[in-house]
Residue, then its C-alpha position, 0 to 999 in steps of 0.5 A: x600361389x597357384x599351388x594353393x589355388x589348385x587346392x582351393x579349387x579342388x575343394x570348391x569342386x570337390x564333388x566333381x574332382x572326386x567323381x572324376x577320380x572315382x570314374x578314372x579309378x573304376x575304368x582303369x581298375x576294371x581294365x587292369x583287373x580283367x586283363x590281369x586275370x587272363x594273363x595271370x591264368x595264362x602264365x600260371x597254367x603254362x608254368x604248371x604244364x611245363x613243370x609237370x611235362x603236360x602231354x601235347x597229345x593223347x591217343x586212345x584205343x579202348x582195347x588197349x595198346x601193347x608193348x609193340x605199339x608203344x615201341x612203334x610210337x616212340x620210334x616216330x621221328x619228332x616224338x620226344x617222349x611217350x608213355x602208356x597210360x591208364x586213367x580210369x574212375x575207381x571207387x573208394x572202399x567204404x565210401x561214396x567217393x571216387x577217384x580217377x586212378x592214373x598209372x603211367x608206364x614211363x614216368x616222363x610224361x604227365x608227372x606230378x608236383x609233390x606238396x607233401x611226402x615222398x617223391x614218386x618212385x616207380x619201384x614203390x607200391x603206394x598212392x600219390x593223391x590230390x592234396x585238395x581231396x586229402x584236405x577235404x576228406x581228412x586224409x594224410x601221408x601214411x594212411x592206407x587207401x583202398x580202392x575198388x576197380x572192376x570188383x577187385x580191391x587195391x590197397x596201399x599206403x599214401x606216399x605223398x600229396x600232390x598236384x597234377x596238371x592232368x587234373x588241374x580241373x578235376x571232374x569225373x566226366x563231361x557231365x560234371x561242370x565244376x570239381x567237387x573235391x569232397x567227393x571226387x579226386x585223383x590218385x597216381x600209383x605205380x605200374x607194379x602195384x596196378x599190374x601185380x594186383x590185377x594180373x593184367x597189363x591194360x593201357x588204353x591211352x598213350x600220352x605223347x610229348x611232340x612238336x609235330x602237328x596233329x595231321x603229321x602225327x596222325x599220318x605217322x601213327x597210321x603208317x606205324x600202327x596201321x589204323x586211324x587212331x583217335x589223336x586228341x591234342x592238348x587243346x582238346x583235353x579238359x584241363x588245357x581246354x578249360x585254361x584256354x576257355x577261361x583265358x579267352x573269356x576273361x580276355x573278351x570280358x576285358x575288351x568289352x566291359x572296361x571300354x564302357x567304364x573308360x569311355x564314361x570316365x573320359x566323357x565325364x572328364x570332358x563335360x566336367x572340365x569344360x564346366x569347371x573352366x567356364x565357371x572359373x572364367x572370372x578367376x582366369x581373367x583375374x589371373x591375367x589381369x594380375x600379370x600371369x602369362x597365358x602359358x602359366x595359367x594354361x599349365x596350372x589348369x592343365x595340371x588339374x587333369x594330370x592330378x586327376x589322371x595320376x590319382x585315379x590311375x594309381x587307385x585304379x591299379x590298386x583296385x585292379x590288383x584287388x579284383x584280380x586277387x579276389x578271383x585269383x588266389x588259393x581261396x579265391x573264386x577261381x580256386x574252386x575250378x583250377x587246382x594250381x600250385x601258384x597264384x601269382x599276379x601279372x599285369x600285361x604290358x599293354x596295360x601300362x600303355x593304356x594307363x599312360x595314354x589315359x593320363x595323357x588324354x585326361x591332361x589334354x582334355x584339361x588343356x583344351x578346356x582352358x585354352x579356349x577361355x584364354x582367348x582375348x584380353x584380360x577384360x574379355x576374360x573377366x566377363x562371366x561365361x555366358x552360354x551360347x544362345x539356342x534357337x527355339x525348339x520346333x515344338x515352340x511354334x505349335x499349339x501343343x507348346x501352349x498347353x504344356x506346363x511351365x516345368x515341362x517347357x523349362x526342362x525341354x529348353x534346358x535339355x536342348x541348351x545343354x546337349x553335352x550334359x544331357x548326352x552324358x546323363x543318358x550315357x550313364x543311365x544306359x551304361x547302368x542299365x546295360x550292366x544290370x541287364x547283362x549281369x542278371x541276363x547271364x544268371x537267367x541264361x545259366x539258370x535256365x540251362x541248368x533247369x533244362x538239364x536237371x528237370x527236362x533232359x536228365x530224368x534219372x537218379x543214377x548214372x552207372x559208368x561201364x568199363x570199356x571192355x564189358x560185354x554189350x549183351x551182358x550190359x543190355x541184360x543188366x540194363x533191363x534189370x534196372x529198367x535203365x536206358x543206355x548210351x554209347x559214345x563213339x569218337x569219330x573223325x568228321x571234317x578233320x575234327x574229333x567229335x562224339x557220336x552218341x548212340x542211345x537206347x531209350x525205352x524208359x525216358x531217362x534221357x530226353x532231347x530238346x531242339x533249339x527252342x527247347x521243345x521236346x524231340x523224339x529221336x527216330x531210327x531213320x537219321x542223325x540229330x546234330x547239335x546246334x554247334x554243328x548246325x552252321x555247317x549242316x542243315x536238315x536233309x544233308x548227309x554226313x560222312x564220318x569214320x570212327x577212330x580205330x576203324x577203317x570203315x566210313x559211314x554216311x548218315x542223313x541229318x534228321x534234326x537239330x537238338x541241344x547238346x549240354x556239353x560235348x559237340x556231338x551227333x546223336x543216333x538211336x541204337x536201331x539206326x547204328x545197328x542198321x548201318x553196322x556202326x560198332x559201339x561199346x555201351x558206356x553208361x546206364x541211366x536208371x531210377x534205382x538208387x546208387x546204393x541199391x545197385x549191386x557192384x559188378x566187375x564191369x561197373x567203373x563208377x556211379x554218379x547220382x544226378x544230384x551230385x552232378x547238379x551240385x557241381x553246377x550249383x558251385x558254378x552258379x555261386x561263382x556266377x552270382x558273385x560276378x553278377x553282384x559285382x556287375x550290379x554294384x559297378x552299375x549302381x556306382x557308375x550311375x550314382x557317380x555320373x548322375x551326381x556329378x552332372x547334377x551338381x554341375x547342372x546346379x552350378x551352371x543353372x544357379x542364376x536361372x534357379x535363383x530367378x525362379x526363387x525371386x519370382x515366387x517358386x518355392x524350393x519344393x517346386x523347383x526340386x520337382x522340376x529338377x527331379x522331373x528332368x532326371x526322370x525324363x532322361x532316365x526313361x529314355x536311358x532305360x528304353x535305350x539300355x534294355x535292348x543295348x543290354x540284351x545286345x551285349x548279352x547276346x554278344x557275350x554269349x556268342x563269344x563265351x558260349x563255345x563250350x555250352x549251347x546256351x539260349x539267351x534267357x531274360x526273365x521279367x524279374x531281371x527286367x524289373x529289377x534293372x529298371x527299378x534299381x536304375x530309377x531308384x539311383x536316378x531318384x535318390x541322386x535327383x533328391x540330393x541334388x535338388x536339396x542344394x537349391x536351398x543353398x543358392x546365394x541369390x545375390x551372388x548368383x544374380x549379380x554381374x551377369x549379362 
């Protein structure tokens, strides 16, 4: 009997049951989905790193490491494996494409996973190239590949298609935000092919596998080699750092956004179950009168919360897997960034605990909602639920009250009487605004960042990358011929941290600099300019002492200003200031307005990049961001619709007597509908006023937590404000209209009879 009653009650309150299930499913789904993302990225990337012997450390010397150096490194206790490495950008002949050529002297560090073709064999002369690059460019095993390095052509057969953790994020340099495997990939080759063709043995990098700490390794290398060497731990290498960053971002998102959805789901359950229990009071009294024990009645109504929790959680887990699979799959959004061999999904252990606790909590809410109604005798329970009386509100004792319209007075009293419903309505509207402002604000912030780079900072057409061993005087002369500005990037040690010292020679305004407020700054020859990320440690007027890696000298500079850095954490100085201090440097890049095809190939040119190609990689990132923004807006609309409709229907049920009374005294359905909608509008206005600053606050929090890689400035345009408000008001009005239409369905006899 009670089982049949459960189905009848569920059908009677189907809107409320469906809304509670939906909110529970969304809350659990968002929580599970976001946390599945970061744990799956962590496990899949770690497995990839282990399978390919990803190096724990990389040390660099632009002049190259000799055979004696690698032997000294290998002799250090605590180093398991080490290999001299060349990783350099090269051009693909008869193409505008380029590759990063990777040559490892000992194939025991930074290995590959072959997806097609032959396994790596150091005795063979050929190439093993990125399988995704090969697919994008219609290249296959057995084809001949011709590359150009330092003006020398190197050709060989493609032996295999591979994936490598060294190139899990395959970008040309720090200026390229997203991989573009149509234009840039990677290729492994054997030392024999590289050395035979070029006739040199040049390895500027050593990859190391070791469990030693960075400080221990630095000290032991200095003892063995004799100079301070740039030691880069895997945490600072682009691929490992990208994985860590993505994991941290998803973990942060998983700790912020799902809390909102779960909180609304639980609060919706509290409010709705209380109202259902109140409306079921006569039914509860009837069951008591028929002889059902309180324990059995309590168990029956408590099962409502259990059923809602179980169904909502099951749907939520399925939704979580769907969200994670859309993002993490060979054809998903994350595949445009990471090149992984496996895309397995994992759910963290604590998700099961949270889901279990959610079900228990929802069940407990039902238990508490009904327990109060069971107090007293059957006769007490059979009396209809009467809302508690409320004291007159303060404004009723003023002259203003007399001037207010009837609908205004009615709505004000209703809001005060039903505080829980009012609070939940506000909470839903604030949540809707918060998600919209946060999503659109993130897009505005990134668009502003890209516009700053594209239109203001980078004022060139082509970037020419220069090899490490080029002669500075020759490069300066070449720069003059191209009317180019040039840059040198020196790795320095500052407070036990490796950062970049960027040295610029700016004569043609190809590179511009901007401060924290995006005002243009002219860098001068009497000091250094630190990036915003260093501004927490140093202020204008402070002095900074650093040591370039590979040098014994230390240098002291004065902080002249603070400028915005696009990617790297750096200090910026002019060529004149560097010469004055005697800082050694090697020109690494030229910036010119000459088209890439019109620049003559030189032996010292490592590669060319157009600004358009760099910005296109940013556009790929914004495409992913746009999808995330759409998901957030859809989530906000669903959240607002479900919460407002559920509460609107509940308010219609609990106010049916009052609405019937209004109809009896002559109010038309249209007028009553306006009263109901006007209350929604009041609460929407208040919710929007709270939601706007709350959304900006959450956006600021997310930028603080997620913006460690980029120096982003919070930007929120008026269009985003307008769209957020219009969508929120739109949801409120549409839901209000649907709820108001129910006024026509009121059975006035049923609503008015038996009330006290």
